[in-house]
Gaussian input, Z-matrix of N, CA and C with variables (Angstrom, degrees):
# hf/3-21g

backbone

0 1
 N
 C     1     B1
 C     2     B2     1     A1
 N     3     B3     2     A2     1     D1
 C     4     B4     3     A3     2     D2
 C     5     B5     4     A4     3     D3
 N     6     B6     5     A5     4     D4
 C     7     B7     6     A6     5     D5
 C     8     B8     7     A7     6     D6
 N     9     B9     8     A8     7     D7
 C    10    B10     9     A9     8     D8
 C    11    B11    10    A10     9     D9
 N    12    B12    11    A11    10    D10
 C    13    B13    12    A12    11    D11
 C    14    B14    13    A13    12    D12
 N    15    B15    14    A14    13    D13
 C    16    B16    15    A15    14    D14
 C    17    B17    16    A16    15    D15
 N    18    B18    17    A17    16    D16
 C    19    B19    18    A18    17    D17
 C    20    B20    19    A19    18    D18
 N    21    B21    20    A20    19    D19
 C    22    B22    21    A21    20    D20
 C    23    B23    22    A22    21    D21
 N    24    B24    23    A23    22    D22
 C    25    B25    24    A24    23    D23
 C    26    B26    25    A25    24    D24
 N    27    B27    26    A26    25    D25
 C    28    B28    27    A27    26    D26
 C    29    B29    28    A28    27    D27
 N    30    B30    29    A29    28    D28
 C    31    B31    30    A30    29    D29
 C    32    B32    31    A31    30    D30
 N    33    B33    32    A32    31    D31
 C    34    B34    33    A33    32    D32
 C    35    B35    34    A34    33    D33
 N    36    B36    35    A35    34    D34
 C    37    B37    36    A36    35    D35
 C    38    B38    37    A37    36    D36
 N    39    B39    38    A38    37    D37
 C    40    B40    39    A39    38    D38
 C    41    B41    40    A40    39    D39
 N    42    B42    41    A41    40    D40
 C    43    B43    42    A42    41    D41
 C    44    B44    43    A43    42    D42
 N    45    B45    44    A44    43    D43
 C    46    B46    45    A45    44    D44
 C    47    B47    46    A46    45    D45
 N    48    B48    47    A47    46    D46
 C    49    B49    48    A48    47    D47
 C    50    B50    49    A49    48    D48
 N    51    B51    50    A50    49    D49
 C    52    B52    51    A51    50    D50
 C    53    B53    52    A52    51    D51
 N    54    B54    53    A53    52    D52
 C    55    B55    54    A54    53    D53
 C    56    B56    55    A55    54    D54
 N    57    B57    56    A56    55    D55
 C    58    B58    57    A57    56    D56
 C    59    B59    58    A58    57    D57
 N    60    B60    59    A59    58    D58
 C    61    B61    60    A60    59    D59
 C    62    B62    61    A61    60    D60
 N    63    B63    62    A62    61    D61
 C    64    B64    63    A63    62    D62
 C    65    B65    64    A64    63    D63
 N    66    B66    65    A65    64    D64
 C    67    B67    66    A66    65    D65
 C    68    B68    67    A67    66    D66
 N    69    B69    68    A68    67    D67
 C    70    B70    69    A69    68    D68
 C    71    B71    70    A70    69    D69
 N    72    B72    71    A71    70    D70
 C    73    B73    72    A72    71    D71
 C    74    B74    73    A73    72    D72
 N    75    B75    74    A74    73    D73
 C    76    B76    75    A75    74    D74
 C    77    B77    76    A76    75    D75
 N    78    B78    77    A77    76    D76
 C    79    B79    78    A78    77    D77
 C    80    B80    79    A79    78    D78
 N    81    B81    80    A80    79    D79
 C    82    B82    81    A81    80    D80
 C    83    B83    82    A82    81    D81
 N    84    B84    83    A83    82    D82
 C    85    B85    84    A84    83    D83
 C    86    B86    85    A85    84    D84
 N    87    B87    86    A86    85    D85
 C    88    B88    87    A87    86    D86
 C    89    B89    88    A88    87    D87
 N    90    B90    89    A89    88    D88
 C    91    B91    90    A90    89    D89
 C    92    B92    91    A91    90    D90
 N    93    B93    92    A92    91    D91
 C    94    B94    93    A93    92    D92
 C    95    B95    94    A94    93    D93
 N    96    B96    95    A95    94    D94
 C    97    B97    96    A96    95    D95
 C    98    B98    97    A97    96    D96
 N    99    B99    98    A98    97    D97
 C   100   B100    99    A99    98    D98
 C   101   B101   100   A100    99    D99
 N   102   B102   101   A101   100   D100
 C   103   B103   102   A102   101   D101
 C   104   B104   103   A103   102   D102
 N   105   B105   104   A104   103   D103
 C   106   B106   105   A105   104   D104
 C   107   B107   106   A106   105   D105
 N   108   B108   107   A107   106   D106
 C   109   B109   108   A108   107   D107
 C   110   B110   109   A109   108   D108
 N   111   B111   110   A110   109   D109
 C   112   B112   111   A111   110   D110
 C   113   B113   112   A112   111   D111
 N   114   B114   113   A113   112   D112
 C   115   B115   114   A114   113   D113
 C   116   B116   115   A115   114   D114
 N   117   B117   116   A116   115   D115
 C   118   B118   117   A117   116   D116
 C   119   B119   118   A118   117   D117
 N   120   B120   119   A119   118   D118
 C   121   B121   120   A120   119   D119
 C   122   B122   121   A121   120   D120
 N   123   B123   122   A122   121   D121
 C   124   B124   123   A123   122   D122
 C   125   B125   124   A124   123   D123
 N   126   B126   125   A125   124   D124
 C   127   B127   126   A126   125   D125
 C   128   B128   127   A127   126   D126
 N   129   B129   128   A128   127   D127
 C   130   B130   129   A129   128   D128
 C   131   B131   130   A130   129   D129
 N   132   B132   131   A131   130   D130
 C   133   B133   132   A132   131   D131
 C   134   B134   133   A133   132   D132
 N   135   B135   134   A134   133   D133
 C   136   B136   135   A135   134   D134
 C   137   B137   136   A136   135   D135
 N   138   B138   137   A137   136   D136
 C   139   B139   138   A138   137   D137
 C   140   B140   139   A139   138   D138
 N   141   B141   140   A140   139   D139
 C   142   B142   141   A141   140   D140
 C   143   B143   142   A142   141   D141
 N   144   B144   143   A143   142   D142
 C   145   B145   144   A144   143   D143
 C   146   B146   145   A145   144   D144
 N   147   B147   146   A146   145   D145
 C   148   B148   147   A147   146   D146
 C   149   B149   148   A148   147   D147
 N   150   B150   149   A149   148   D148
 C   151   B151   150   A150   149   D149
 C   152   B152   151   A151   150   D150
 N   153   B153   152   A152   151   D151
 C   154   B154   153   A153   152   D152
 C   155   B155   154   A154   153   D153
 N   156   B156   155   A155   154   D154
 C   157   B157   156   A156   155   D155
 C   158   B158   157   A157   156   D156
 N   159   B159   158   A158   157   D157
 C   160   B160   159   A159   158   D158
 C   161   B161   160   A160   159   D159
 N   162   B162   161   A161   160   D160
 C   163   B163   162   A162   161   D161
 C   164   B164   163   A163   162   D162
 N   165   B165   164   A164   163   D163
 C   166   B166   165   A165   164   D164
 C   167   B167   166   A166   165   D165
 N   168   B168   167   A167   166   D166
 C   169   B169   168   A168   167   D167
 C   170   B170   169   A169   168   D168
 N   171   B171   170   A170   169   D169
 C   172   B172   171   A171   170   D170
 C   173   B173   172   A172   171   D171
 N   174   B174   173   A173   172   D172
 C   175   B175   174   A174   173   D173
 C   176   B176   175   A175   174   D174
 N   177   B177   176   A176   175   D175
 C   178   B178   177   A177   176   D176
 C   179   B179   178   A178   177   D177
 N   180   B180   179   A179   178   D178
 C   181   B181   180   A180   179   D179
 C   182   B182   181   A181   180   D180
 N   183   B183   182   A182   181   D181
 C   184   B184   183   A183   182   D182
 C   185   B185   184   A184   183   D183
 N   186   B186   185   A185   184   D184
 C   187   B187   186   A186   185   D185
 C   188   B188   187   A187   186   D186
 N   189   B189   188   A188   187   D187
 C   190   B190   189   A189   188   D188
 C   191   B191   190   A190   189   D189

   B1=1.4621
   B2=1.5216
   B3=1.3283
   B4=1.4679
   B5=1.5201
   B6=1.3202
   B7=1.4584
   B8=1.5245
   B9=1.3415
   B10=1.4704
   B11=1.5345
   B12=1.3213
   B13=1.4665
   B14=1.5249
   B15=1.3297
   B16=1.4603
   B17=1.5230
   B18=1.3327
   B19=1.4652
   B20=1.5193
   B21=1.3240
   B22=1.4649
   B23=1.5306
   B24=1.3305
   B25=1.4599
   B26=1.5281
   B27=1.3233
   B28=1.4691
   B29=1.5187
   B30=1.3278
   B31=1.4663
   B32=1.5291
   B33=1.3309
   B34=1.4700
   B35=1.5236
   B36=1.3290
   B37=1.4571
   B38=1.5219
   B39=1.3201
   B40=1.4648
   B41=1.5248
   B42=1.3147
   B43=1.4650
   B44=1.5256
   B45=1.3251
   B46=1.4661
   B47=1.5275
   B48=1.3211
   B49=1.4660
   B50=1.5323
   B51=1.3286
   B52=1.4697
   B53=1.5368
   B54=1.3167
   B55=1.4687
   B56=1.5231
   B57=1.3237
   B58=1.4567
   B59=1.5277
   B60=1.3286
   B61=1.4591
   B62=1.5322
   B63=1.3151
   B64=1.4662
   B65=1.5260
   B66=1.3215
   B67=1.4631
   B68=1.5250
   B69=1.3301
   B70=1.4595
   B71=1.5222
   B72=1.3266
   B73=1.4634
   B74=1.5293
   B75=1.3200
   B76=1.4672
   B77=1.5254
   B78=1.3291
   B79=1.4675
   B80=1.5239
   B81=1.3312
   B82=1.4591
   B83=1.5217
   B84=1.3260
   B85=1.4710
   B86=1.5264
   B87=1.3218
   B88=1.4644
   B89=1.5242
   B90=1.3282
   B91=1.4569
   B92=1.5275
   B93=1.3307
   B94=1.4631
   B95=1.5327
   B96=1.3364
   B97=1.4675
   B98=1.5254
   B99=1.3235
   B100=1.4577
   B101=1.5293
   B102=1.3311
   B103=1.4590
   B104=1.5232
   B105=1.3098
   B106=1.4554
   B107=1.5176
   B108=1.3113
   B109=1.4635
   B110=1.5203
   B111=1.3130
   B112=1.4535
   B113=1.5247
   B114=1.3006
   B115=1.4570
   B116=1.5299
   B117=1.3138
   B118=1.4658
   B119=1.5295
   B120=1.3263
   B121=1.4662
   B122=1.5298
   B123=1.3187
   B124=1.4623
   B125=1.5304
   B126=1.3016
   B127=1.4619
   B128=1.5259
   B129=1.3194
   B130=1.4583
   B131=1.5330
   B132=1.3055
   B133=1.4545
   B134=1.5264
   B135=1.3183
   B136=1.4656
   B137=1.5213
   B138=1.3247
   B139=1.4592
   B140=1.5299
   B141=1.3170
   B142=1.4589
   B143=1.5298
   B144=1.3330
   B145=1.4603
   B146=1.5265
   B147=1.3360
   B148=1.4591
   B149=1.5281
   B150=1.3269
   B151=1.4613
   B152=1.5287
   B153=1.3230
   B154=1.4627
   B155=1.5220
   B156=1.3266
   B157=1.4613
   B158=1.5197
   B159=1.3269
   B160=1.4673
   B161=1.5284
   B162=1.3138
   B163=1.4615
   B164=1.5232
   B165=1.3283
   B166=1.4666
   B167=1.5251
   B168=1.3338
   B169=1.4674
   B170=1.5262
   B171=1.3261
   B172=1.4644
   B173=1.5047
   B174=1.3364
   B175=1.4573
   B176=1.5251
   B177=1.3024
   B178=1.4626
   B179=1.5239
   B180=1.3097
   B181=1.4630
   B182=1.5168
   B183=1.3088
   B184=1.4668
   B185=1.5155
   B186=1.3474
   B187=1.4596
   B188=1.5216
   B189=1.3523
   B190=1.4714
   B191=1.4991
   A1=107.69
   A2=116.18
   A3=118.05
   A4=109.73
   A5=116.18
   A6=121.11
   A7=113.54
   A8=120.67
   A9=118.30
   A10=113.33
   A11=116.83
   A12=119.74
   A13=110.35
   A14=117.25
   A15=120.75
   A16=110.76
   A17=117.01
   A18=120.14
   A19=111.31
   A20=116.91
   A21=120.60
   A22=110.92
   A23=116.65
   A24=120.35
   A25=110.47
   A26=117.10
   A27=120.56
   A28=111.04
   A29=117.12
   A30=120.82
   A31=111.04
   A32=116.49
   A33=120.22
   A34=110.59
   A35=117.32
   A36=120.88
   A37=111.09
   A38=117.46
   A39=121.15
   A40=110.32
   A41=117.23
   A42=120.55
   A43=111.52
   A44=116.88
   A45=121.18
   A46=112.69
   A47=118.29
   A48=122.23
   A49=114.07
   A50=120.52
   A51=118.65
   A52=112.80
   A53=117.04
   A54=120.48
   A55=111.02
   A56=117.37
   A57=121.11
   A58=110.81
   A59=117.30
   A60=121.93
   A61=110.48
   A62=116.80
   A63=120.75
   A64=110.36
   A65=117.20
   A66=120.61
   A67=111.06
   A68=117.78
   A69=120.75
   A70=111.97
   A71=116.96
   A72=119.01
   A73=110.68
   A74=117.72
   A75=120.64
   A76=111.34
   A77=116.35
   A78=120.22
   A79=110.65
   A80=116.87
   A81=119.76
   A82=111.32
   A83=117.24
   A84=120.45
   A85=110.80
   A86=116.87
   A87=121.68
   A88=110.75
   A89=116.70
   A90=119.81
   A91=111.86
   A92=116.61
   A93=119.13
   A94=110.39
   A95=116.62
   A96=120.64
   A97=111.81
   A98=117.07
   A99=121.89
   A100=111.70
   A101=116.31
   A102=120.17
   A103=114.39
   A104=116.82
   A105=119.57
   A106=111.16
   A107=115.28
   A108=120.91
   A109=110.02
   A110=115.50
   A111=120.21
   A112=108.61
   A113=115.19
   A114=120.48
   A115=109.65
   A116=116.43
   A117=121.52
   A118=112.34
   A119=116.97
   A120=120.13
   A121=113.63
   A122=117.61
   A123=119.01
   A124=110.04
   A125=116.16
   A126=121.38
   A127=111.25
   A128=116.37
   A129=120.26
   A130=111.84
   A131=114.43
   A132=121.73
   A133=112.09
   A134=117.58
   A135=119.96
   A136=111.11
   A137=117.21
   A138=120.11
   A139=111.12
   A140=116.95
   A141=120.61
   A142=110.41
   A143=116.74
   A144=120.45
   A145=110.93
   A146=117.08
   A147=120.56
   A148=110.94
   A149=117.06
   A150=121.12
   A151=111.39
   A152=116.81
   A153=120.32
   A154=111.29
   A155=116.89
   A156=121.27
   A157=110.21
   A158=117.01
   A159=120.54
   A160=110.93
   A161=116.73
   A162=120.97
   A163=110.68
   A164=117.13
   A165=121.37
   A166=111.25
   A167=115.89
   A168=120.69
   A169=112.10
   A170=116.72
   A171=120.82
   A172=114.79
   A173=117.51
   A174=121.26
   A175=109.37
   A176=116.47
   A177=120.41
   A178=109.19
   A179=116.03
   A180=121.08
   A181=108.45
   A182=116.11
   A183=120.92
   A184=111.44
   A185=116.51
   A186=120.63
   A187=113.23
   A188=118.14
   A189=118.12
   A190=112.04
   D1=135.67
   D2=178.54
   D3=-82.36
   D4=160.56
   D5=-171.77
   D6=-60.24
   D7=-47.96
   D8=179.28
   D9=-59.41
   D10=-40.04
   D11=179.15
   D12=-66.92
   D13=-38.38
   D14=178.43
   D15=-66.43
   D16=-39.90
   D17=177.02
   D18=-64.07
   D19=-40.30
   D20=177.19
   D21=-64.13
   D22=-41.92
   D23=179.18
   D24=-64.52
   D25=-42.54
   D26=178.03
   D27=-63.43
   D28=-41.76
   D29=179.27
   D30=-63.16
   D31=-40.27
   D32=178.92
   D33=-65.27
   D34=-41.10
   D35=178.74
   D36=-65.15
   D37=-42.83
   D38=177.94
   D39=-62.98
   D40=-41.40
   D41=179.82
   D42=-64.93
   D43=-33.92
   D44=-178.34
   D45=-84.15
   D46=-13.12
   D47=-172.72
   D48=-53.45
   D49=-47.08
   D50=-179.91
   D51=-60.32
   D52=-41.41
   D53=178.37
   D54=-67.32
   D55=-39.65
   D56=178.17
   D57=-63.90
   D58=-40.64
   D59=179.02
   D60=-62.35
   D61=-45.83
   D62=178.78
   D63=-62.91
   D64=-43.25
   D65=179.34
   D66=-62.61
   D67=-41.59
   D68=179.50
   D69=-65.84
   D70=-43.69
   D71=-179.60
   D72=-67.08
   D73=-37.40
   D74=176.57
   D75=-65.77
   D76=-41.28
   D77=178.42
   D78=-63.82
   D79=-41.01
   D80=178.69
   D81=-64.89
   D82=-43.56
   D83=176.63
   D84=-58.77
   D85=-43.73
   D86=179.21
   D87=-61.26
   D88=-46.50
   D89=-179.47
   D90=-64.54
   D91=-37.30
   D92=176.15
   D93=-62.44
   D94=-41.94
   D95=179.70
   D96=-65.16
   D97=-41.57
   D98=-175.58
   D99=-79.18
   D100=-45.65
   D101=-172.04
   D102=-98.50
   D103=-18.48
   D104=-176.83
   D105=72.52
   D106=-159.93
   D107=-179.96
   D108=-77.40
   D109=153.28
   D110=176.82
   D111=-127.31
   D112=175.26
   D113=178.66
   D114=-68.94
   D115=144.74
   D116=-177.41
   D117=-60.75
   D118=-35.81
   D119=-175.56
   D120=-93.60
   D121=10.35
   D122=178.97
   D123=-74.49
   D124=168.20
   D125=-177.79
   D126=-117.37
   D127=33.12
   D128=-176.83
   D129=-72.95
   D130=168.32
   D131=-178.79
   D132=-61.80
   D133=-29.39
   D134=-178.80
   D135=-59.70
   D136=-39.87
   D137=-179.69
   D138=-68.68
   D139=-35.99
   D140=176.47
   D141=-65.50
   D142=-41.90
   D143=177.59
   D144=-64.66
   D145=-43.09
   D146=178.73
   D147=-60.54
   D148=-41.04
   D149=179.36
   D150=-66.28
   D151=-41.69
   D152=179.39
   D153=-65.66
   D154=-41.13
   D155=178.89
   D156=-66.34
   D157=-43.33
   D158=178.24
   D159=-60.73
   D160=-40.95
   D161=178.50
   D162=-64.02
   D163=-42.00
   D164=178.73
   D165=-64.36
   D166=-30.21
   D167=179.74
   D168=-86.53
   D169=0.85
   D170=176.80
   D171=87.82
   D172=12.93
   D173=178.70
   D174=-92.21
   D175=142.36
   D176=175.63
   D177=-80.32
   D178=141.44
   D179=177.69
   D180=-130.74
   D181=165.80
   D182=176.43
   D183=-65.61
   D184=-26.11
   D185=-176.56
   D186=-89.41
   D187=-2.07
   D188=-178.39
   D189=-107.12

């Protein structure tokens, strides 16, 4: 990828970040409502969403 295209892609991702964060937190809330709690060692999508949200909030996770 050339530098101008990479800068444009980064700018687009940064611009979309607030909407992506809201969508992820809403999706996680929905999954919690529908699926309830799961086992700590499972590999379901909820854990991936939790890790992504934690990373966006500046928290370190095992998956980052």
